[in-house]
C-alpha positions as CSV (number, residue, x, y, z in Angstrom):
1,M,-116.1,24.2,64.9
2,T,-115.5,27.9,63.6
3,S,-116.9,28.8,60.2
4,A,-113.0,29.3,59.1
5,S,-112.4,25.5,60.3
6,V,-114.9,24.0,58.2
7,L,-112.2,24.2,55.0
8,D,-109.1,23.8,57.1
9,S,-110.5,20.4,58.9
10,I,-110.9,19.4,55.4
11,I,-108.0,19.7,53.7
12,E,-106.4,18.4,57.2
13,G,-107.5,14.9,56.3
14,V,-106.3,15.2,53.2
15,C,-102.9,15.7,53.6
16,A,-103.0,12.6,56.5
17,D,-104.7,10.5,53.2
18,L,-101.9,11.8,50.8
19,A,-99.7,11.2,53.3
20,V,-100.1,7.3,53.6
21,R,-100.3,7.4,49.8
22,E,-97.0,9.2,49.1
23,A,-95.5,6.6,51.3
24,A,-97.0,3.6,49.6
25,V,-96.9,5.0,46.3
26,P,-93.4,7.5,45.3
27,L,-94.1,10.1,43.3
28,A,-92.1,8.8,40.6
29,V,-94.2,4.9,39.8
30,V,-97.3,7.9,39.8
31,K,-95.6,10.1,37.0
32,A,-95.0,7.0,34.7
33,A,-98.4,5.8,35.6
34,A,-100.0,8.9,34.7
35,E,-97.8,9.2,31.5
36,A,-98.7,5.6,30.3
37,M,-102.7,6.5,30.2
38,P,-104.0,7.4,26.9
39,P,-104.4,11.1,26.1
40,P,-107.4,13.1,28.4
41,R,-110.4,13.7,26.2
42,D,-111.5,17.0,25.3
43,V,-113.0,18.8,28.0
44,M,-113.3,22.2,26.3
45,A,-115.3,21.0,22.8
46,A,-117.4,18.4,25.3
47,L,-118.9,21.9,27.1
48,R,-119.0,23.8,24.8
49,E,-121.4,22.1,22.4
50,P,-124.7,23.0,21.9
51,G,-127.5,24.0,25.0
52,I,-126.4,24.2,28.6
53,A,-124.2,21.3,29.8
54,V,-125.1,19.0,32.3
55,I,-121.6,17.6,34.6
56,A,-123.5,14.6,36.7
57,E,-121.4,13.8,39.6
58,V,-121.0,10.3,42.0
59,K,-121.0,11.6,45.0
60,R,-122.3,9.7,48.3
61,A,-122.0,11.9,51.4
62,S,-121.1,16.0,51.7
63,P,-120.1,17.6,54.9
64,S,-123.7,20.0,54.9
65,K,-125.9,16.1,54.3
66,G,-123.9,13.6,55.4
67,Q,-124.6,10.5,53.3
68,L,-127.3,10.5,50.3
69,A,-127.2,7.4,48.7
70,P,-125.1,4.2,49.3
71,I,-123.5,3.8,45.3
72,A,-122.7,0.3,45.2
73,D,-122.0,0.6,41.5
74,P,-120.6,4.2,40.7
75,A,-120.0,2.9,36.9
76,D,-123.9,2.2,36.9
77,L,-124.5,5.1,38.1
78,A,-122.1,7.1,35.8
79,S,-123.4,5.0,32.6
80,A,-127.0,6.0,33.5
81,Y,-126.1,9.6,33.7
82,A,-123.9,9.3,30.2
83,D,-126.9,7.6,28.8
84,G,-129.1,10.5,30.1
85,G,-127.5,13.0,28.0
86,A,-124.1,14.5,31.1
87,R,-121.1,16.0,29.3
88,A,-119.1,15.0,31.8
89,I,-119.1,12.9,35.1
90,S,-117.4,14.4,38.1
91,V,-116.0,11.6,40.8
92,L,-115.5,12.8,44.4
93,T,-112.6,11.2,45.2
94,E,-112.8,12.6,48.9
95,Q,-113.4,9.7,51.8
96,R,-113.6,11.2,54.9
97,R,-116.1,13.1,54.3
98,F,-117.2,12.4,50.7
99,N,-116.8,8.9,51.1
100,G,-115.0,8.9,47.5
101,S,-112.2,7.3,46.8
102,L,-109.8,6.1,43.8
103,A,-111.5,3.3,43.0
104,D,-114.7,4.8,42.9
105,L,-112.9,7.3,39.7
106,D,-111.5,4.4,37.7
107,A,-114.4,2.3,38.5
108,V,-116.3,5.6,36.6
109,R,-113.5,5.7,34.3
110,A,-113.6,2.7,32.5
111,A,-116.9,2.6,31.9
112,V,-117.7,5.9,30.3
113,S,-116.3,8.0,27.0
114,I,-116.3,11.1,28.0
115,P,-114.8,13.7,30.4
116,V,-114.2,12.9,34.1
117,L,-113.6,14.9,36.6
118,R,-111.6,14.2,39.3
119,K,-113.1,16.3,41.7
120,D,-111.1,16.6,45.6
121,F,-108.9,18.7,47.4
122,I,-106.0,19.3,45.8
123,V,-103.3,20.9,47.8
124,R,-99.9,19.1,46.4
125,P,-99.0,18.3,43.0
126,Y,-99.1,14.7,43.5
127,Q,-102.7,14.8,43.5
128,I,-102.9,16.3,40.1
129,H,-100.3,12.7,38.4
130,E,-102.7,10.6,40.4
131,A,-105.2,12.2,39.1
132,R,-104.2,11.3,35.3
133,A,-102.8,8.1,36.5
134,H,-106.3,7.6,37.2
135,G,-107.8,8.3,34.2
136,A,-108.9,12.3,34.7
137,D,-109.9,14.6,32.5
138,M,-110.8,17.5,34.3
139,L,-109.2,18.7,38.0
140,L,-110.9,20.4,40.4
141,L,-108.4,23.5,41.7
142,I,-110.6,25.1,44.7
143,V,-109.3,29.2,45.3
144,A,-109.7,29.4,48.8
145,A,-107.5,26.3,49.2
146,L,-104.3,27.4,47.6
147,E,-102.2,30.6,48.0
148,Q,-101.8,32.4,44.4
149,Q,-98.5,30.9,43.8
150,A,-99.4,27.5,44.6
151,L,-102.9,28.1,42.6
152,E,-100.8,29.1,39.3
153,S,-98.2,26.5,39.7
154,M,-101.3,23.8,39.8
155,L,-102.9,25.1,37.1
156,D,-100.1,24.8,35.1
157,R,-98.9,21.4,36.0
158,T,-102.7,20.5,34.9
159,E,-102.6,22.0,31.5
160,S,-98.6,20.5,31.5
161,L,-100.6,16.9,31.6
162,G,-103.1,17.7,28.8
163,M,-105.6,18.2,31.6
164,T,-108.6,20.7,32.2
165,A,-108.4,22.7,35.2
166,L,-111.9,23.3,36.5
167,V,-111.1,26.2,39.2
168,E,-113.6,27.0,41.7
169,V,-114.7,29.8,43.4
170,H,-117.2,31.9,45.7
171,T,-116.5,35.4,45.5
172,E,-115.7,38.1,43.4
173,E,-112.0,38.9,44.7
174,E,-111.2,34.4,44.3
175,A,-112.7,34.5,40.4
176,D,-110.3,37.5,39.5
177,R,-107.5,35.4,41.3
178,A,-108.8,32.5,39.3
179,L,-108.6,34.9,36.0
180,T,-104.9,36.1,37.4
181,A,-104.0,32.4,37.4
182,G,-105.0,31.7,33.3
183,A,-108.9,29.2,34.0
184,K,-110.1,28.8,31.2
185,V,-112.8,27.4,32.9
186,I,-114.0,29.0,36.4
187,G,-117.0,27.4,38.3
188,V,-118.8,29.3,40.9
189,N,-120.0,27.1,43.7
190,A,-123.1,28.3,45.5
191,R,-121.7,26.7,48.6
192,D,-119.2,28.6,50.7
193,L,-116.6,26.0,52.0
194,T,-116.2,27.9,55.3
195,T,-119.7,28.0,56.4
196,L,-121.3,25.4,54.0
197,E,-123.9,27.6,53.1
198,V,-125.9,27.6,49.5
199,D,-126.5,31.1,47.8
200,R,-127.9,31.1,44.4
201,D,-127.1,34.4,43.3
202,C,-123.5,34.0,43.6
203,F,-123.6,32.8,40.1
204,A,-124.9,35.9,38.9
205,R,-123.0,38.2,41.2
206,I,-119.6,37.3,39.7
207,A,-120.0,35.6,36.4
208,P,-120.5,39.3,34.4
209,G,-117.4,40.2,35.6
210,L,-115.8,36.9,33.8
211,P,-115.3,36.8,30.5
212,T,-116.4,35.5,27.2
213,E,-114.0,33.2,25.8
214,V,-114.3,31.5,30.2
215,V,-116.2,28.5,29.7
216,K,-118.5,29.1,33.4
217,I,-120.1,26.6,35.4
218,A,-122.7,26.9,38.1
219,E,-121.7,24.2,41.0
220,S,-124.2,23.4,44.3
221,G,-127.8,24.9,44.4
222,V,-129.2,22.8,41.2
223,R,-132.2,21.0,42.0
224,G,-134.1,20.8,39.1
225,T,-134.8,22.0,35.4
226,V,-136.3,25.7,37.6
227,D,-132.3,26.1,39.0
228,L,-130.8,25.4,35.9
229,L,-132.4,27.7,33.7
230,A,-131.9,29.9,36.4
231,Y,-128.3,30.1,36.1
232,A,-128.6,29.8,32.4
233,G,-130.5,33.0,32.8
234,A,-126.9,34.6,34.9
235,G,-124.4,33.5,32.1
236,A,-124.2,29.6,32.7
237,D,-122.1,27.7,29.9
238,A,-122.7,24.4,32.3
239,V,-123.9,23.1,35.5
240,L,-122.5,20.7,37.8
241,V,-125.2,18.8,40.1
242,G,-124.4,16.1,42.2
243,E,-127.4,15.9,45.9
244,G,-130.1,16.3,42.9
245,L,-129.1,12.9,41.1
246,V,-127.8,10.6,43.5
247,T,-131.1,11.0,45.4
248,S,-133.6,10.9,42.7
249,G,-134.7,7.8,42.3
250,D,-134.2,7.6,38.7
251,P,-130.6,9.1,37.8
252,R,-131.3,8.8,34.0
253,A,-134.3,10.4,33.8
254,A,-133.3,13.2,36.2
255,V,-130.0,14.1,33.9
256,A,-132.5,13.4,30.8
257,D,-134.7,16.5,32.6
258,L,-131.7,18.7,32.8
259,V,-130.2,17.8,29.4
260,S,-133.5,18.5,27.7
261,A,-133.8,21.8,29.8
262,G,-131.0,22.9,29.0
263,K,-131.6,22.2,25.7
264,H,-135.0,24.0,25.2
265,P,-135.3,26.7,22.7
266,S,-136.8,29.0,26.1
267,C,-133.5,28.6,27.4
268,P,-130.9,31.3,27.4
269,K,-128.6,30.7,24.8
270,P,-124.3,31.1,26.5
271,A,-122.6,34.1,24.9
272,R,-119.6,32.1,23.2
């Protein structure tokens, strides 16, 4: 498999699975379900509370590491994250590479009162309405997976439903595209989705070029408090952590350690 085909292969599977859902549940039905949901939670307020926000992820597997944790009950895991002080919960819903599901999203939404992010490879408007119908307050949009016109359209649709888009980038060029599209929350993924390699210096290169008013989230590569503090020093408002939490043995304590570090007086403060 060539490096460029890693992301392509994931999206191919996503589209195949999406076609099955579209055939089973028409868009009109999904839209109606989305409209019937309570209003989305205020993600921006949650991410701008004092300290470095921790977005804790329900993540069973990944393309780079394979199986990470069985996670028999995603609701229990999400509750542990919330008890540890997480500001939001990220839920993988892609099933082929991450073993996620919309059922996981439903379970987490029912278990916590903090904002919930649907983390998937969003390529069609159907998935945006689907996310809202299943209770998501945030939605991941990956710049590398979308042409510019599609990115802008997806971002507008996400916001029209009251959700917040987390727009993911890995390069300066992608960051420029995110800003052009009007992104208010930008996640810098240290993992290159075309090679699956992690470059923790990626955030420090990109963040200085982002406006102060944009919420900056460091994604991937957070192994513990040292990495959180490094990202904070580079300008992060928040970190998104998955593997390090689901493999920790005590997710609540692992989140609490990160939250404590993010609130410590020695932790660099975001420029807000």
